C-alpha positions in Angstrom: -3.0 -13.3 3.4 -1.4 -13.3 6.9 1.6 -15.3 5.6 2.1 -12.8 2.7 2.0 -10.0 5.3 4.6 -11.7 7.4 6.9 -12.1 4.5 6.7 -8.4 3.9 7.1 -7.4 7.5 10.0 -9.7 8.3 12.2 -8.9 5.4 10.2 -7.5 2.4 10.4 -10.8 0.6 8.2 -9.7 -2.2 8.5 -13.0 -4.1 7.2 -15.2 -1.3 4.6 -12.5 -0.3 3.3 -12.3 -3.8 2.9 -16.1 -4.1 0.8 -16.2 -1.0 -1.2 -13.1 -1.8 -2.0 -14.3 -5.3 -3.4 -17.5 -3.9 -5.8 -15.5 -1.8 -6.6 -13.1 -4.6 -7.7 -16.0 -6.9 -10.3 -16.9 -4.3 -11.4 -13.4 -3.3 -10.4 -10.9 -6.0 -12.5 -8.1 -4.7 -11.4 -8.3 -1.0 -10.1 -5.0 0.2 -7.4 -6.4 2.5 -6.0 -8.7 -0.2 -5.9 -5.9 -2.7 -4.2 -3.6 -0.2 -1.5 -6.1 0.4 -1.0 -6.7 -3.3 -0.8 -2.9 -3.8 2.0 -2.7 -1.2 3.9 -5.7 -2.6 3.7 -4.2 -6.2 4.7 -0.8 -4.8 7.8 -2.3 -3.1 8.7 -4.1 -6.4 8.5 -0.8 -8.2 5.5 -1.8 -10.2 3.5 1.4 -9.7 0.8 0.7 -12.3 -0.2 -2.6 -10.7 0.1 -1.1 -7.3 -2.3 1.6 -8.3 -4.7 -0.9 -9.8 -4.9 -2.9 -6.6 -5.1 0.2 -4.5 -8.1 1.3 -6.5 -9.8 -1.9 -5.6 -8.9 -1.6 -2.0 -10.3 1.9 -1.9 -13.6 0.9 -3.6 -15.6 1.9 -0.5 -13.8 5.3 -0.3 -12.1 4.1 2.9 -10.1 6.6 4.9 -7.7 4.0 6.1 -4.5 5.9 6.9 -2.3 3.2 5.4 -4.3 3.2 2.1 -4.0 7.0 2.0 -0.3 6.9 2.7 0.2 4.4 -0.2 -2.0 6.5 -2.5 0.2 9.5 -1.6 3.4 7.6 -2.4 2.0 6.4 -5.7 0.9 9.9 -6.6 4.5 11.1 -5.9 6.0 8.3 -8.0 3.6 9.3 -10.8 4.8 12.9 -10.6 2.2 14.6 -8.5 4.2 15.4 -5.4 1.8 18.1 -4.1 -1.2 15.8 -4.0 0.9 12.9 -2.7 2.3 14.9 0.2 -1.2 16.2 1.0 -2.5 12.6 1.2 0.4 11.4 3.3 0.0 14.4 5.8 -3.8 13.7 6.0 -3.0 10.0 6.7 -0.6 10.8 9.5 -2.9 13.3 11.0 -5.5 10.5 11.3 -3.0 8.0 12.6 0.5 9.2 13.5 1.4 5.8 14.7 1.2 3.8 11.4 3.4 0.7 11.3 3.2 -0.3 7.7 6.4 -1.2 5.7 5.8 2.0 3.8 5.7 4.2 6.9 9.3 5.3 7.0 9.4 6.2 3.3 6.3 8.2 3.7 7.7 10.1 6.8 10.8 10.9 4.9 8.8 12.4 2.0 7.0 14.8 4.2 9.9 15.7 6.6 
């Protein structure tokens, strides 16, 4: 999982990140962190449906993790619900204004 995260942080290499994340997913398909990373990878690839599927698994405990809420907001926007998406992103940044995910800049631009 950590290797997948590094591939994303150091250059958004979704292909290599996906390879590593899928290995972990096969061993722990219900793991929140793995599903979160897969959701981000799929989102970056433009595969919104698979991103949403993995995000749903990552949020199974109704987590208020700001990065999860930010991603949920971005997915909502891509699916045509800009109002709900922006609300989620604002809520996420209110909780943690110092997010450092690879989706942070995109999210900030959406609510600016």
